C-alpha positions in Angstrom: 151.1 68.7 67.6 153.2 70.4 64.9 154.0 69.5 61.3 156.5 71.3 59.1 153.7 73.0 57.1 151.7 73.9 60.1 154.8 75.3 61.9 155.7 77.4 58.8 152.2 78.8 58.8 152.1 79.3 62.6 149.3 76.8 63.0 148.7 74.1 65.7 147.2 70.7 64.8 144.8 69.8 67.5 145.0 66.3 68.8 141.8 64.5 69.7 140.8 61.2 71.2 139.3 59.7 68.1 140.4 57.1 65.4 142.0 59.8 63.2 143.8 61.4 66.2 142.9 65.0 65.3 140.0 67.4 66.1 137.4 67.6 63.3 139.0 64.7 61.3 137.1 61.5 60.7 138.3 58.3 59.0 135.3 57.4 56.9 136.6 55.4 54.0 139.6 53.1 54.9 141.4 51.8 51.9 140.3 54.6 49.6 142.7 57.2 48.2 141.3 60.0 50.4 139.8 58.3 53.5 139.9 61.3 55.9 137.1 63.8 55.9 136.9 67.2 57.6 133.7 68.6 58.9 133.1 71.7 61.1 130.1 73.4 62.6 129.5 76.8 61.1 126.5 78.9 62.2 124.8 75.8 63.5 125.3 73.8 60.3 127.7 71.1 59.4 130.1 72.1 56.7 132.2 69.6 54.8 135.7 71.0 54.1 137.1 68.2 52.1 138.6 64.7 51.9 142.3 64.0 52.4 144.8 61.3 51.9 146.3 61.6 55.4 145.1 62.6 58.8 147.7 65.3 59.0 146.6 66.9 55.8 143.0 66.9 57.1 144.2 68.3 60.4 146.0 71.1 58.6 142.7 72.0 56.8 141.0 72.2 60.2 143.8 74.3 61.6 143.5 76.8 58.7 139.7 77.2 59.3 138.2 79.8 61.5 136.8 77.1 63.7 140.2 75.5 64.1 141.8 78.8 65.1 139.0 79.4 67.6 139.5 75.9 69.1 143.3 76.6 69.5 142.5 79.9 71.3 140.0 78.1 73.5 142.5 75.4 74.5 145.2 78.0 75.2 142.8 80.1 77.4 141.8 76.9 79.3 145.4 76.0 79.8 146.6 79.3 81.1 146.2 80.1 84.8 
């Protein structure tokens, strides 16, 4: 999925089958100003990257991370013949 900011930066927002709709994004505090949290696995540890007002903002954070870029590359490799 693309957003204007992601497209401008050449990033891909990875869609996932979860409540937030994006890879690495969790809806943890509905009704709060920043209900979406981003966590990634780095060197076997969970790293919190921040809380965001929208799922797309959170997904953009994931897309900018090394883990997000690696996930895009993995999906692209899996999709190619």
